[in-house]
mmCIF file of the C-alpha atoms, coordinates in Angstrom:
data_MODEL
# 
_entry.id   MODEL 
# 
loop_
_atom_site.group_PDB 
_atom_site.id 
_atom_site.type_symbol 
_atom_site.label_atom_id 
_atom_site.label_alt_id 
_atom_site.label_comp_id 
_atom_site.label_asym_id 
_atom_site.label_entity_id 
_atom_site.label_seq_id 
_atom_site.pdbx_PDB_ins_code 
_atom_site.Cartn_x 
_atom_site.Cartn_y 
_atom_site.Cartn_z 
_atom_site.occupancy 
_atom_site.B_iso_or_equiv 
_atom_site.pdbx_formal_charge 
_atom_site.auth_seq_id 
_atom_site.auth_comp_id 
_atom_site.auth_asym_id 
_atom_site.auth_atom_id 
_atom_site.pdbx_PDB_model_num 
ATOM 1   C CA . UNK A 1 1   ? 80.361  111.450 97.964  1.00 0.00 ? 1   UNK A CA 1 
ATOM 2   C CA . UNK A 1 2   ? 79.537  108.158 97.425  1.00 0.00 ? 2   UNK A CA 1 
ATOM 3   C CA . UNK A 1 3   ? 82.487  105.491 96.967  1.00 0.00 ? 3   UNK A CA 1 
ATOM 4   C CA . UNK A 1 4   ? 83.128  103.413 94.267  1.00 0.00 ? 4   UNK A CA 1 
ATOM 5   C CA . UNK A 1 5   ? 81.837  100.073 93.788  1.00 0.00 ? 5   UNK A CA 1 
ATOM 6   C CA . UNK A 1 6   ? 84.221  96.995  92.853  1.00 0.00 ? 6   UNK A CA 1 
ATOM 7   C CA . UNK A 1 7   ? 83.606  97.143  89.111  1.00 0.00 ? 7   UNK A CA 1 
ATOM 8   C CA . UNK A 1 8   ? 84.828  100.909 89.242  1.00 0.00 ? 8   UNK A CA 1 
ATOM 9   C CA . UNK A 1 9   ? 88.393  100.262 90.030  1.00 0.00 ? 9   UNK A CA 1 
ATOM 10  C CA . UNK A 1 10  ? 90.956  99.774  87.059  1.00 0.00 ? 10  UNK A CA 1 
ATOM 11  C CA . UNK A 1 11  ? 94.442  98.364  87.777  1.00 0.00 ? 11  UNK A CA 1 
ATOM 12  C CA . UNK A 1 12  ? 96.896  101.228 87.432  1.00 0.00 ? 12  UNK A CA 1 
ATOM 13  C CA . UNK A 1 13  ? 94.710  103.830 88.528  1.00 0.00 ? 13  UNK A CA 1 
ATOM 14  C CA . UNK A 1 14  ? 96.567  105.953 91.042  1.00 0.00 ? 14  UNK A CA 1 
ATOM 15  C CA . UNK A 1 15  ? 94.998  108.255 93.860  1.00 0.00 ? 15  UNK A CA 1 
ATOM 16  C CA . UNK A 1 16  ? 96.498  110.616 95.950  1.00 0.00 ? 16  UNK A CA 1 
ATOM 17  C CA . UNK A 1 17  ? 95.356  112.031 99.516  1.00 0.00 ? 17  UNK A CA 1 
ATOM 18  C CA . UNK A 1 18  ? 95.794  115.466 101.350 1.00 0.00 ? 18  UNK A CA 1 
ATOM 19  C CA . UNK A 1 19  ? 98.498  116.103 103.710 1.00 0.00 ? 19  UNK A CA 1 
ATOM 20  C CA . UNK A 1 20  ? 98.314  115.742 107.499 1.00 0.00 ? 20  UNK A CA 1 
ATOM 21  C CA . UNK A 1 21  ? 101.232 117.191 109.523 1.00 0.00 ? 21  UNK A CA 1 
ATOM 22  C CA . UNK A 1 22  ? 102.057 115.376 112.969 1.00 0.00 ? 22  UNK A CA 1 
ATOM 23  C CA . UNK A 1 23  ? 102.754 117.483 116.129 1.00 0.00 ? 23  UNK A CA 1 
ATOM 24  C CA . UNK A 1 24  ? 104.655 116.293 118.855 1.00 0.00 ? 24  UNK A CA 1 
ATOM 25  C CA . UNK A 1 25  ? 101.997 115.915 121.155 1.00 0.00 ? 25  UNK A CA 1 
ATOM 26  C CA . UNK A 1 26  ? 100.246 113.576 118.719 1.00 0.00 ? 26  UNK A CA 1 
ATOM 27  C CA . UNK A 1 27  ? 103.262 111.528 118.310 1.00 0.00 ? 27  UNK A CA 1 
ATOM 28  C CA . UNK A 1 28  ? 103.529 111.032 122.022 1.00 0.00 ? 28  UNK A CA 1 
ATOM 29  C CA . UNK A 1 29  ? 99.666  110.592 122.995 1.00 0.00 ? 29  UNK A CA 1 
ATOM 30  C CA . UNK A 1 30  ? 99.365  107.745 120.475 1.00 0.00 ? 30  UNK A CA 1 
ATOM 31  C CA . UNK A 1 31  ? 102.690 106.089 121.505 1.00 0.00 ? 31  UNK A CA 1 
ATOM 32  C CA . UNK A 1 32  ? 101.750 106.566 125.384 1.00 0.00 ? 32  UNK A CA 1 
ATOM 33  C CA . UNK A 1 33  ? 98.429  104.349 124.559 1.00 0.00 ? 33  UNK A CA 1 
ATOM 34  C CA . UNK A 1 34  ? 99.544  101.842 121.905 1.00 0.00 ? 34  UNK A CA 1 
ATOM 35  C CA . UNK A 1 35  ? 103.507 101.806 121.506 1.00 0.00 ? 35  UNK A CA 1 
ATOM 36  C CA . UNK A 1 36  ? 105.262 103.232 124.605 1.00 0.00 ? 36  UNK A CA 1 
ATOM 37  C CA . UNK A 1 37  ? 108.950 102.988 123.559 1.00 0.00 ? 37  UNK A CA 1 
ATOM 38  C CA . UNK A 1 38  ? 111.270 105.735 124.591 1.00 0.00 ? 38  UNK A CA 1 
ATOM 39  C CA . UNK A 1 39  ? 111.910 107.107 121.035 1.00 0.00 ? 39  UNK A CA 1 
ATOM 40  C CA . UNK A 1 40  ? 108.204 107.807 120.862 1.00 0.00 ? 40  UNK A CA 1 
ATOM 41  C CA . UNK A 1 41  ? 107.176 109.143 124.291 1.00 0.00 ? 41  UNK A CA 1 
ATOM 42  C CA . UNK A 1 42  ? 110.362 110.745 125.878 1.00 0.00 ? 42  UNK A CA 1 
ATOM 43  C CA . UNK A 1 43  ? 112.245 113.647 124.214 1.00 0.00 ? 43  UNK A CA 1 
ATOM 44  C CA . UNK A 1 44  ? 115.752 113.267 126.474 1.00 0.00 ? 44  UNK A CA 1 
ATOM 45  C CA . UNK A 1 45  ? 115.629 109.145 125.816 1.00 0.00 ? 45  UNK A CA 1 
ATOM 46  C CA . UNK A 1 46  ? 114.908 109.732 122.254 1.00 0.00 ? 46  UNK A CA 1 
ATOM 47  C CA . UNK A 1 47  ? 117.934 112.478 121.611 1.00 0.00 ? 47  UNK A CA 1 
ATOM 48  C CA . UNK A 1 48  ? 120.141 109.549 122.945 1.00 0.00 ? 48  UNK A CA 1 
ATOM 49  C CA . UNK A 1 49  ? 118.389 107.041 121.183 1.00 0.00 ? 49  UNK A CA 1 
ATOM 50  C CA . UNK A 1 50  ? 118.705 105.097 117.705 1.00 0.00 ? 50  UNK A CA 1 
ATOM 51  C CA . UNK A 1 51  ? 116.934 107.803 115.647 1.00 0.00 ? 51  UNK A CA 1 
ATOM 52  C CA . UNK A 1 52  ? 118.436 110.631 117.512 1.00 0.00 ? 52  UNK A CA 1 
ATOM 53  C CA . UNK A 1 53  ? 114.904 112.277 118.166 1.00 0.00 ? 53  UNK A CA 1 
ATOM 54  C CA . UNK A 1 54  ? 111.516 111.750 118.912 1.00 0.00 ? 54  UNK A CA 1 
ATOM 55  C CA . UNK A 1 55  ? 109.695 109.724 116.091 1.00 0.00 ? 55  UNK A CA 1 
ATOM 56  C CA . UNK A 1 56  ? 106.026 108.574 115.536 1.00 0.00 ? 56  UNK A CA 1 
ATOM 57  C CA . UNK A 1 57  ? 105.449 104.809 116.070 1.00 0.00 ? 57  UNK A CA 1 
ATOM 58  C CA . UNK A 1 58  ? 105.086 102.744 112.806 1.00 0.00 ? 58  UNK A CA 1 
ATOM 59  C CA . UNK A 1 59  ? 101.519 102.023 114.094 1.00 0.00 ? 59  UNK A CA 1 
ATOM 60  C CA . UNK A 1 60  ? 100.491 105.873 114.130 1.00 0.00 ? 60  UNK A CA 1 
ATOM 61  C CA . UNK A 1 61  ? 102.195 105.997 110.695 1.00 0.00 ? 61  UNK A CA 1 
ATOM 62  C CA . UNK A 1 62  ? 99.883  103.163 109.491 1.00 0.00 ? 62  UNK A CA 1 
ATOM 63  C CA . UNK A 1 63  ? 97.012  104.298 111.220 1.00 0.00 ? 63  UNK A CA 1 
ATOM 64  C CA . UNK A 1 64  ? 97.069  107.919 109.833 1.00 0.00 ? 64  UNK A CA 1 
ATOM 65  C CA . UNK A 1 65  ? 97.952  106.644 106.262 1.00 0.00 ? 65  UNK A CA 1 
ATOM 66  C CA . UNK A 1 66  ? 94.643  104.588 106.256 1.00 0.00 ? 66  UNK A CA 1 
ATOM 67  C CA . UNK A 1 67  ? 92.439  107.560 107.657 1.00 0.00 ? 67  UNK A CA 1 
ATOM 68  C CA . UNK A 1 68  ? 94.062  109.845 104.849 1.00 0.00 ? 68  UNK A CA 1 
ATOM 69  C CA . UNK A 1 69  ? 93.186  107.238 102.273 1.00 0.00 ? 69  UNK A CA 1 
ATOM 70  C CA . UNK A 1 70  ? 89.458  106.905 103.810 1.00 0.00 ? 70  UNK A CA 1 
ATOM 71  C CA . UNK A 1 71  ? 89.216  110.759 103.541 1.00 0.00 ? 71  UNK A CA 1 
ATOM 72  C CA . UNK A 1 72  ? 89.781  110.312 99.722  1.00 0.00 ? 72  UNK A CA 1 
ATOM 73  C CA . UNK A 1 73  ? 86.263  108.925 99.937  1.00 0.00 ? 73  UNK A CA 1 
ATOM 74  C CA . UNK A 1 74  ? 87.085  105.861 97.457  1.00 0.00 ? 74  UNK A CA 1 
ATOM 75  C CA . UNK A 1 75  ? 85.299  103.295 99.532  1.00 0.00 ? 75  UNK A CA 1 
ATOM 76  C CA . UNK A 1 76  ? 82.604  105.611 101.594 1.00 0.00 ? 76  UNK A CA 1 
ATOM 77  C CA . UNK A 1 77  ? 79.423  103.149 101.713 1.00 0.00 ? 77  UNK A CA 1 
ATOM 78  C CA . UNK A 1 78  ? 80.961  100.382 99.671  1.00 0.00 ? 78  UNK A CA 1 
ATOM 79  C CA . UNK A 1 79  ? 83.755  99.006  101.928 1.00 0.00 ? 79  UNK A CA 1 
ATOM 80  C CA . UNK A 1 80  ? 82.745  95.548  103.231 1.00 0.00 ? 80  UNK A CA 1 
ATOM 81  C CA . UNK A 1 81  ? 85.807  95.280  105.254 1.00 0.00 ? 81  UNK A CA 1 
ATOM 82  C CA . UNK A 1 82  ? 89.521  94.285  104.687 1.00 0.00 ? 82  UNK A CA 1 
ATOM 83  C CA . UNK A 1 83  ? 91.058  90.592  104.469 1.00 0.00 ? 83  UNK A CA 1 
ATOM 84  C CA . UNK A 1 84  ? 94.444  91.538  105.444 1.00 0.00 ? 84  UNK A CA 1 
ATOM 85  C CA . UNK A 1 85  ? 97.610  93.419  104.549 1.00 0.00 ? 85  UNK A CA 1 
ATOM 86  C CA . UNK A 1 86  ? 100.787 92.275  102.857 1.00 0.00 ? 86  UNK A CA 1 
ATOM 87  C CA . UNK A 1 87  ? 104.441 93.644  102.792 1.00 0.00 ? 87  UNK A CA 1 
ATOM 88  C CA . UNK A 1 88  ? 104.248 96.477  105.218 1.00 0.00 ? 88  UNK A CA 1 
ATOM 89  C CA . UNK A 1 89  ? 107.448 98.204  105.227 1.00 0.00 ? 89  UNK A CA 1 
ATOM 90  C CA . UNK A 1 90  ? 108.421 101.423 107.409 1.00 0.00 ? 90  UNK A CA 1 
ATOM 91  C CA . UNK A 1 91  ? 111.338 102.999 105.544 1.00 0.00 ? 91  UNK A CA 1 
ATOM 92  C CA . UNK A 1 92  ? 112.061 106.093 107.220 1.00 0.00 ? 92  UNK A CA 1 
ATOM 93  C CA . UNK A 1 93  ? 110.945 107.772 110.605 1.00 0.00 ? 93  UNK A CA 1 
ATOM 94  C CA . UNK A 1 94  ? 108.345 110.296 110.727 1.00 0.00 ? 94  UNK A CA 1 
ATOM 95  C CA . UNK A 1 95  ? 109.292 113.157 113.224 1.00 0.00 ? 95  UNK A CA 1 
ATOM 96  C CA . UNK A 1 96  ? 107.239 115.920 114.712 1.00 0.00 ? 96  UNK A CA 1 
ATOM 97  C CA . UNK A 1 97  ? 106.510 118.962 112.246 1.00 0.00 ? 97  UNK A CA 1 
ATOM 98  C CA . UNK A 1 98  ? 106.494 116.255 109.171 1.00 0.00 ? 98  UNK A CA 1 
ATOM 99  C CA . UNK A 1 99  ? 103.691 116.261 106.774 1.00 0.00 ? 99  UNK A CA 1 
ATOM 100 C CA . UNK A 1 100 ? 102.615 113.123 105.274 1.00 0.00 ? 100 UNK A CA 1 
ATOM 101 C CA . UNK A 1 101 ? 100.360 112.018 102.420 1.00 0.00 ? 101 UNK A CA 1 
ATOM 102 C CA . UNK A 1 102 ? 99.226  109.246 100.768 1.00 0.00 ? 102 UNK A CA 1 
ATOM 103 C CA . UNK A 1 103 ? 99.612  107.683 97.081  1.00 0.00 ? 103 UNK A CA 1 
ATOM 104 C CA . UNK A 1 104 ? 97.322  104.411 96.229  1.00 0.00 ? 104 UNK A CA 1 
ATOM 105 C CA . UNK A 1 105 ? 97.655  102.552 93.606  1.00 0.00 ? 105 UNK A CA 1 
ATOM 106 C CA . UNK A 1 106 ? 94.983  99.634  92.260  1.00 0.00 ? 106 UNK A CA 1 
ATOM 107 C CA . UNK A 1 107 ? 97.151  96.544  91.678  1.00 0.00 ? 107 UNK A CA 1 
ATOM 108 C CA . UNK A 1 108 ? 94.886  94.066  91.292  1.00 0.00 ? 108 UNK A CA 1 
ATOM 109 C CA . UNK A 1 109 ? 91.121  93.091  91.235  1.00 0.00 ? 109 UNK A CA 1 
ATOM 110 C CA . UNK A 1 110 ? 89.790  89.788  92.235  1.00 0.00 ? 110 UNK A CA 1 
ATOM 111 C CA . UNK A 1 111 ? 85.768  89.097  91.910  1.00 0.00 ? 111 UNK A CA 1 
ATOM 112 C CA . UNK A 1 112 ? 84.431  86.970  94.968  1.00 0.00 ? 112 UNK A CA 1 
ATOM 113 C CA . UNK A 1 113 ? 83.235  83.379  93.909  1.00 0.00 ? 113 UNK A CA 1 
ATOM 114 C CA . UNK A 1 114 ? 80.099  84.504  95.870  1.00 0.00 ? 114 UNK A CA 1 
ATOM 115 C CA . UNK A 1 115 ? 79.370  87.582  93.367  1.00 0.00 ? 115 UNK A CA 1 
ATOM 116 C CA . UNK A 1 116 ? 78.283  90.954  94.658  1.00 0.00 ? 116 UNK A CA 1 
ATOM 117 C CA . UNK A 1 117 ? 81.480  91.874  95.579  1.00 0.00 ? 117 UNK A CA 1 
ATOM 118 C CA . UNK A 1 118 ? 85.306  91.785  95.139  1.00 0.00 ? 118 UNK A CA 1 
ATOM 119 C CA . UNK A 1 119 ? 88.890  92.299  96.431  1.00 0.00 ? 119 UNK A CA 1 
ATOM 120 C CA . UNK A 1 120 ? 90.521  95.433  95.403  1.00 0.00 ? 120 UNK A CA 1 
ATOM 121 C CA . UNK A 1 121 ? 94.359  95.154  96.412  1.00 0.00 ? 121 UNK A CA 1 
ATOM 122 C CA . UNK A 1 122 ? 95.951  98.716  96.744  1.00 0.00 ? 122 UNK A CA 1 
ATOM 123 C CA . UNK A 1 123 ? 99.610  99.264  97.017  1.00 0.00 ? 123 UNK A CA 1 
ATOM 124 C CA . UNK A 1 124 ? 100.068 102.184 99.621  1.00 0.00 ? 124 UNK A CA 1 
ATOM 125 C CA . UNK A 1 125 ? 103.153 104.721 99.357  1.00 0.00 ? 125 UNK A CA 1 
ATOM 126 C CA . UNK A 1 126 ? 103.142 107.200 102.548 1.00 0.00 ? 126 UNK A CA 1 
ATOM 127 C CA . UNK A 1 127 ? 105.468 110.232 101.646 1.00 0.00 ? 127 UNK A CA 1 
ATOM 128 C CA . UNK A 1 128 ? 106.966 112.770 103.770 1.00 0.00 ? 128 UNK A CA 1 
ATOM 129 C CA . UNK A 1 129 ? 106.986 116.668 102.685 1.00 0.00 ? 129 UNK A CA 1 
ATOM 130 C CA . UNK A 1 130 ? 110.050 115.881 100.767 1.00 0.00 ? 130 UNK A CA 1 
ATOM 131 C CA . UNK A 1 131 ? 108.405 113.354 98.712  1.00 0.00 ? 131 UNK A CA 1 
ATOM 132 C CA . UNK A 1 132 ? 110.482 110.606 100.479 1.00 0.00 ? 132 UNK A CA 1 
ATOM 133 C CA . UNK A 1 133 ? 108.568 107.399 100.998 1.00 0.00 ? 133 UNK A CA 1 
ATOM 134 C CA . UNK A 1 134 ? 108.184 106.668 104.541 1.00 0.00 ? 134 UNK A CA 1 
ATOM 135 C CA . UNK A 1 135 ? 105.990 103.391 104.694 1.00 0.00 ? 135 UNK A CA 1 
ATOM 136 C CA . UNK A 1 136 ? 104.622 101.181 101.982 1.00 0.00 ? 136 UNK A CA 1 
ATOM 137 C CA . UNK A 1 137 ? 102.026 98.148  102.155 1.00 0.00 ? 137 UNK A CA 1 
ATOM 138 C CA . UNK A 1 138 ? 99.506  96.471  100.211 1.00 0.00 ? 138 UNK A CA 1 
ATOM 139 C CA . UNK A 1 139 ? 95.922  96.164  101.691 1.00 0.00 ? 139 UNK A CA 1 
ATOM 140 C CA . UNK A 1 140 ? 93.079  94.053  100.439 1.00 0.00 ? 140 UNK A CA 1 
ATOM 141 C CA . UNK A 1 141 ? 89.838  95.822  100.476 1.00 0.00 ? 141 UNK A CA 1 
ATOM 142 C CA . UNK A 1 142 ? 86.482  93.832  100.079 1.00 0.00 ? 142 UNK A CA 1 
ATOM 143 C CA . UNK A 1 143 ? 84.349  96.312  98.045  1.00 0.00 ? 143 UNK A CA 1 
ATOM 144 C CA . UNK A 1 144 ? 80.532  95.780  97.270  1.00 0.00 ? 144 UNK A CA 1 
ATOM 145 C CA . UNK A 1 145 ? 79.543  95.431  93.696  1.00 0.00 ? 145 UNK A CA 1 
ATOM 146 C CA . UNK A 1 146 ? 76.905  97.345  92.001  1.00 0.00 ? 146 UNK A CA 1 
ATOM 147 C CA . UNK A 1 147 ? 74.267  94.579  92.618  1.00 0.00 ? 147 UNK A CA 1 
ATOM 148 C CA . UNK A 1 148 ? 75.915  92.914  95.468  1.00 0.00 ? 148 UNK A CA 1 
ATOM 149 C CA . UNK A 1 149 ? 76.290  92.910  99.210  1.00 0.00 ? 149 UNK A CA 1 
ATOM 150 C CA . UNK A 1 150 ? 75.400  95.321  101.588 1.00 0.00 ? 150 UNK A CA 1 
ATOM 151 C CA . UNK A 1 151 ? 78.069  97.794  102.867 1.00 0.00 ? 151 UNK A CA 1 
ATOM 152 C CA . UNK A 1 152 ? 79.010  98.538  106.272 1.00 0.00 ? 152 UNK A CA 1 
ATOM 153 C CA . UNK A 1 153 ? 77.808  101.522 108.141 1.00 0.00 ? 153 UNK A CA 1 
ATOM 154 C CA . UNK A 1 154 ? 79.874  104.190 107.696 1.00 0.00 ? 154 UNK A CA 1 
ATOM 155 C CA . UNK A 1 155 ? 80.589  106.485 110.775 1.00 0.00 ? 155 UNK A CA 1 
# 
């Protein structure tokens, strides 16, 4: 499915992703590579730690959040990259067996002075299986316009 162009986004639109369940091994594998703190990689240490059990790295939650958003298909073939992220907050731990999904709302659209593209600011709320927010942030996506810049190669 081709993604939306800059002109297609409307402030207030909301999109929901499918869910993904994190396993103990996924949590530990990610953390061993990128965030090797005891409460992410060691069940025994985690049980005695500040969260009283193993939790996913916040960066794992952030990475999966973006993947779930990408899988919606809104920016497939129209993304020109990103210009940053604002207001990242980790609100609750994500534990093995938790299923997270993402709700994204268009909060601002900013046309480029150069034309042919614009920035779409999306407010992300990552929710667990109980509907509790576990993470929020605002990401700034640069999106091709209908007559604009060439999109990045999609993999």
